[in-house]
BADOVO-468589 format. One record per residue: x negated, y negated, z negated of N, C-alpha, C in turn; residue in one letter. Coordinates in Angstrom, 3 decimals, decimal comma. Example, Ala and Ser with C-alpha at 12.3 -4.5 7.8 and 13.67 -1.06 7.14 Angstrom:
BADOVO-468589
((-13,190; 5,690; -7,800); (-12,300; 4,500; -7,800); (-13,200; 3,300; -7,800); "a")
((-12,850; 2,250; -7,080); (-13,670; 1,060; -7,140); (-12,900; -0,030; -7,870); "s")
***
This chain:
BADOVO-468589
((-97,656; -66,081; -85,370); (-96,934; -67,261; -85,807); (-96,926; -67,327; -87,328); "m")
((-97,324; -68,455; -87,875); (-97,291; -68,582; -89,331); (-95,854; -68,641; -89,861); "p")
((-95,666; -68,082; -91,036); (-94,389; -68,158; -91,732); (-94,560; -69,100; -92,912); "t")
((-93,598; -69,997; -93,072); (-93,582; -70,936; -94,192); (-92,334; -70,645; -95,000); "i")
((-92,463; -70,649; -96,310); (-91,297; -70,502; -97,176); (-91,035; -71,832; -97,858); "t")
((-89,833; -72,339; -97,636); (-89,362; -73,563; -98,279); (-88,498; -73,147; -99,460); "f")
((-88,782; -73,701; -100,623); (-88,029; -73,370; -101,833); (-87,206; -74,593; -102,208); "v")
((-85,896; -74,437; -102,174); (-84,990; -75,534; -102,532); (-85,016; -75,755; -104,041); "r")
((-84,577; -76,919; -104,489); (-84,548; -77,195; -105,933); (-83,738; -76,182; -106,742); "p")
((-82,743; -75,535; -106,105); (-81,938; -74,527; -106,812); (-82,577; -73,142; -106,794); "d")
((-83,771; -73,033; -106,181); (-84,491; -71,766; -106,144); (-84,290; -70,956; -104,880); "g")
((-83,337; -71,350; -104,034); (-83,128; -70,634; -102,774); (-84,387; -70,736; -101,926); "e")
((-84,779; -69,621; -101,315); (-85,976; -69,555; -100,489); (-85,571; -69,395; -99,027); "r")
((-86,169; -70,203; -98,170); (-85,888; -70,165; -96,744); (-87,212; -69,944; -96,023); "i")
((-87,347; -68,814; -95,374); (-88,578; -68,505; -94,635); (-88,350; -68,795; -93,153); "a")
((-89,284; -69,507; -92,541); (-89,207; -69,803; -91,114); (-90,536; -69,479; -90,456); "v")
((-90,447; -69,032; -89,211); (-91,643; -68,830; -88,406); (-91,869; -70,097; -87,598); "e")
((-93,122; -70,478; -87,459); (-93,443; -71,712; -86,752); (-94,630; -71,491; -85,826); "a")
((-94,748; -72,372; -84,868); (-95,867; -72,300; -83,941); (-97,123; -72,944; -84,514); "g")
((-98,249; -72,547; -83,997); (-99,529; -73,075; -84,458); (-99,741; -74,539; -84,099); "n")
((-98,915; -75,099; -83,252); (-99,088; -76,498; -82,850); (-98,163; -77,436; -83,624); "t")
((-97,411; -76,894; -84,567); (-96,466; -77,695; -85,334); (-97,048; -78,096; -86,685); "e")
((-96,457; -79,124; -87,259); (-96,728; -79,443; -88,652); (-95,638; -78,765; -89,480); "s")
((-95,825; -78,722; -90,778); (-94,794; -78,170; -91,651); (-93,502; -78,966; -91,484); "v")
((-93,612; -80,282; -91,349); (-92,426; -81,125; -91,164); (-91,696; -80,775; -89,880); "m")
((-92,407; -80,652; -88,774); (-91,762; -80,319; -87,506); (-91,114; -78,943; -87,559); "l")
((-91,755; -78,009; -88,226); (-91,167; -76,672; -88,367); (-89,848; -76,747; -89,128); "a")
((-89,807; -77,550; -90,185); (-88,588; -77,676; -90,996); (-87,481; -78,380; -90,218); "a")
((-87,799; -79,506; -89,621); (-86,788; -80,276; -88,896); (-86,271; -79,480; -87,693); "v")
((-87,168; -78,825; -86,984); (-86,785; -78,058; -85,806); (-85,912; -76,855; -86,117); "g")
((-85,964; -76,393; -87,354); (-85,155; -75,236; -87,763); (-84,063; -75,634; -88,758); "r")
((-83,829; -76,929; -88,840); (-82,760; -77,518; -89,645); (-82,818; -77,102; -91,121); "q")
((-84,019; -77,145; -91,685); (-84,176; -76,884; -93,117); (-83,747; -78,146; -93,854); "v")
((-82,641; -78,058; -94,570); (-82,146; -79,214; -95,316); (-83,150; -79,562; -96,416); "a")
((-83,397; -80,856; -96,576); (-84,328; -81,304; -97,607); (-85,587; -81,928; -97,051); "g")
((-85,817; -81,757; -95,757); (-86,923; -82,434; -95,066); (-86,280; -83,319; -94,007); "i")
((-86,447; -84,630; -94,158); (-85,821; -85,552; -93,213); (-86,748; -85,914; -92,062); "l")
((-87,966; -86,264; -92,369); (-88,924; -86,645; -91,332); (-88,418; -87,788; -90,469); "g")
((-87,884; -88,821; -91,095); (-87,266; -89,929; -90,363); (-88,209; -90,613; -89,377); "e")
((-89,495; -90,635; -89,666); (-90,432; -91,324; -88,774); (-91,000; -90,394; -87,704); "c")
((-90,571; -89,147; -87,701); (-91,032; -88,212; -86,679); (-92,456; -87,734; -86,854); "g")
((-93,034; -87,987; -88,006); (-94,385; -87,528; -88,266); (-95,452; -88,587; -88,109); "g")
((-95,050; -89,837; -87,999); (-96,034; -90,909; -87,831); (-96,555; -91,446; -89,164); "s")
((-96,167; -90,796; -90,246); (-96,635; -91,112; -91,594); (-96,308; -92,552; -91,992); "m")
((-95,022; -92,902; -91,852); (-94,589; -94,221; -92,263); (-93,384; -94,201; -93,206); "t")
((-92,801; -93,028; -93,475); (-91,552; -93,040; -94,238); (-91,578; -92,210; -95,526); "c")
((-92,399; -91,213; -95,630); (-92,499; -90,344; -96,813); (-91,237; -89,527; -97,078); "a")
((-90,421; -89,278; -96,030); (-89,216; -88,467; -96,220); (-89,448; -86,998; -95,865); "t")
((-90,708; -86,605; -95,903); (-91,054; -85,194; -95,699); (-91,915; -84,688; -96,860); "c")
((-91,740; -85,321; -97,998); (-92,477; -84,989; -99,223); (-92,189; -83,539; -99,626); "h")
((-93,235; -82,805; -99,964); (-93,105; -81,439; -100,490); (-94,096; -81,242; -101,629); "v")
((-93,835; -80,216; -102,411); (-94,757; -79,777; -103,454); (-95,351; -78,451; -102,981); "f")
((-96,640; -78,432; -102,763); (-97,319; -77,242; -102,246); (-97,620; -76,292; -103,400); "v")
((-97,316; -75,010; -103,201); (-97,636; -74,017; -104,228); (-99,132; -74,100; -104,533); "a")
((-99,499; -74,099; -105,812); (-100,890; -74,330; -106,218); (-101,925; -73,449; -105,515); "p")
((-101,580; -72,218; -105,248); (-102,555; -71,310; -104,627); (-102,874; -71,683; -103,176); "e")
((-102,122; -72,601; -102,596); (-102,345; -73,020; -101,218); (-103,063; -74,359; -101,098); "w")
((-103,172; -75,095; -102,168); (-103,709; -76,455; -102,094); (-105,108; -76,534; -101,495); "l")
((-105,985; -75,631; -101,863); (-107,364; -75,712; -101,373); (-107,513; -75,268; -99,922); "d")
((-106,446; -74,783; -99,318); (-106,486; -74,363; -97,907); (-106,011; -75,460; -96,962); "r")
((-105,513; -76,558; -97,528); (-104,989; -77,652; -96,718); (-106,086; -78,645; -96,376); "l")
((-105,893; -79,406; -95,296); (-106,868; -80,450; -94,989); (-106,842; -81,509; -96,084); "p")
((-107,929; -82,226; -96,261); (-107,961; -83,274; -97,287); (-106,884; -84,330; -97,037); "p")
((-106,404; -84,905; -98,119); (-105,407; -85,961; -98,035); (-106,088; -87,273; -97,644); "m")
((-105,496; -87,977; -96,699); (-106,027; -89,279; -96,310); (-105,589; -90,339; -97,316); "s")
((-106,257; -91,469; -97,285); (-105,884; -92,577; -98,165); (-104,468; -93,061; -97,854); "a")
((-104,084; -93,069; -96,580); (-102,735; -93,502; -96,201); (-101,675; -92,558; -96,744); "a")
((-101,924; -91,255; -96,662); (-100,977; -90,287; -97,219); (-100,869; -90,455; -98,732); "e")
((-101,994; -90,620; -99,371); (-102,012; -90,805; -100,824); (-101,178; -92,028; -101,225); "d")
((-101,321; -93,100; -100,480); (-100,572; -94,325; -100,767); (-99,066; -94,106; -100,558); "e")
((-98,681; -93,447; -99,463); (-97,258; -93,197; -99,203); (-96,625; -92,304; -100,266); "l")
((-97,386; -91,381; -100,796); (-96,841; -90,492; -101,831); (-96,463; -91,251; -103,099); "l")
((-97,002; -92,444; -103,284); (-96,605; -93,277; -104,417); (-95,223; -93,893; -104,212); "d")
((-94,673; -93,781; -102,993); (-93,380; -94,401; -102,672); (-92,290; -93,372; -102,391); "a")
((-92,472; -92,151; -102,832); (-91,461; -91,127; -102,575); (-90,268; -91,278; -103,509); "t")
((-89,109; -90,778; -103,073); (-87,882; -90,877; -103,875); (-87,965; -90,014; -105,125); "a")
((-88,594; -88,861; -105,003); (-88,841; -87,983; -106,148); (-90,291; -88,184; -106,557); "t")
((-90,526; -88,374; -107,838); (-91,878; -88,658; -108,319); (-92,869; -87,612; -107,825); "e")
((-94,004; -88,088; -107,386); (-95,046; -87,188; -106,884); (-95,644; -86,376; -108,020); "r")
((-96,205; -85,247; -107,662); (-96,917; -84,401; -108,604); (-98,336; -84,177; -108,114); "g")
((-99,111; -83,423; -108,870); (-100,499; -83,154; -108,473); (-100,579; -82,362; -107,170); "h")
((-99,481; -81,692; -106,809); (-99,447; -80,847; -105,617); (-98,570; -81,438; -104,515); "n")
((-98,286; -82,726; -104,581); (-97,471; -83,393; -103,560); (-98,273; -83,600; -102,291); "s")
((-97,598; -83,394; -101,164); (-98,154; -83,708; -99,848); (-97,018; -84,148; -98,948); "r")
((-97,353; -84,843; -97,886); (-96,395; -85,134; -96,828); (-96,493; -83,986; -95,842); "l")
((-95,379; -83,335; -95,587); (-95,423; -82,142; -94,742); (-95,786; -82,457; -93,294); "s")
((-95,658; -83,718; -92,880); (-96,098; -84,090; -91,529); (-97,614; -84,063; -91,407); "c")
((-98,302; -84,037; -92,524); (-99,764; -84,054; -92,533); (-100,370; -82,674; -92,783); "q")
((-99,529; -81,649; -92,694); (-100,015; -80,275; -92,871); (-99,862; -79,558; -91,535); "i")
((-100,944; -79,503; -90,740); (-100,877; -78,789; -89,464); (-100,896; -77,282; -89,706); "p")
((-100,092; -76,576; -88,954); (-100,013; -75,125; -89,151); (-101,066; -74,383; -88,345); "l")
((-101,446; -73,243; -88,890); (-102,383; -72,334; -88,237); (-102,166; -70,960; -88,857); "s")
((-102,766; -69,963; -88,290); (-102,651; -68,614; -88,847); (-103,199; -68,561; -90,279); "e")
((-104,144; -69,448; -90,590); (-104,715; -69,477; -91,942); (-103,680; -69,881; -92,989); "a")
((-102,584; -70,523; -92,551); (-101,533; -70,940; -93,482); (-100,313; -70,018; -93,425); "l")
((-100,475; -68,860; -92,796); (-99,381; -67,885; -92,764); (-99,029; -67,479; -94,191); "d")
((-97,766; -67,685; -94,572); (-97,318; -67,379; -95,923); (-97,227; -68,595; -96,830); "g")
((-97,548; -69,782; -96,317); (-97,503; -71,013; -97,095); (-96,150; -71,174; -97,791); "l")
((-96,189; -71,609; -99,044); (-94,970; -71,851; -99,818); (-94,973; -73,306; -100,260); "v")
((-93,865; -74,002; -99,960); (-93,705; -75,386; -100,391); (-92,338; -75,536; -101,050); "v")
((-92,303; -76,326; -102,109); (-91,044; -76,620; -102,791); (-90,525; -77,956; -102,308); "e")
((-89,210; -78,027; -102,114); (-88,570; -79,263; -101,693); (-88,187; -80,096; -102,905); "l")
((-88,340; -81,405; -102,823); (-87,958; -82,255; -103,948); (-86,437; -82,378; -104,063); "p")
((-85,990; -82,897; -105,171); (-84,551; -83,114; -105,386); (-83,961; -84,042; -104,333); "e")
((-84,709; -85,082; -103,953); (-84,222; -86,016; -102,941); (-85,395; -86,608; -102,183); "m")
((-85,097; -87,049; -100,953); (-86,102; -87,688; -100,103); (-85,875; -89,181; -99,982); "q")
((-84,634; -89,634; -100,154); (-84,349; -91,067; -100,059); (-83,481; -91,488; -101,221); "i")
***
């Protein structure tokens, strides 16, 4: 099972184990990680699962779609070069140890 570490804006780190069939968003919502809302349930329509991926993990993620790129322009916290929608990051053993930072706000 992959482990994901969510880093809150205050620096608190929350590590969760997740299944290989989950997205980062589903792992967070299912384990009640505050800071990931996922209001649309992962259908990529709300951008309330915005995260900042630790730079060393960026090249291991699937490419960003044009729709994801467009939604990231509408996030409550300004996007960065390492912004992704966590609903678009499928988990696998290759992402064991993934670190993502949570934004100050989602809405």
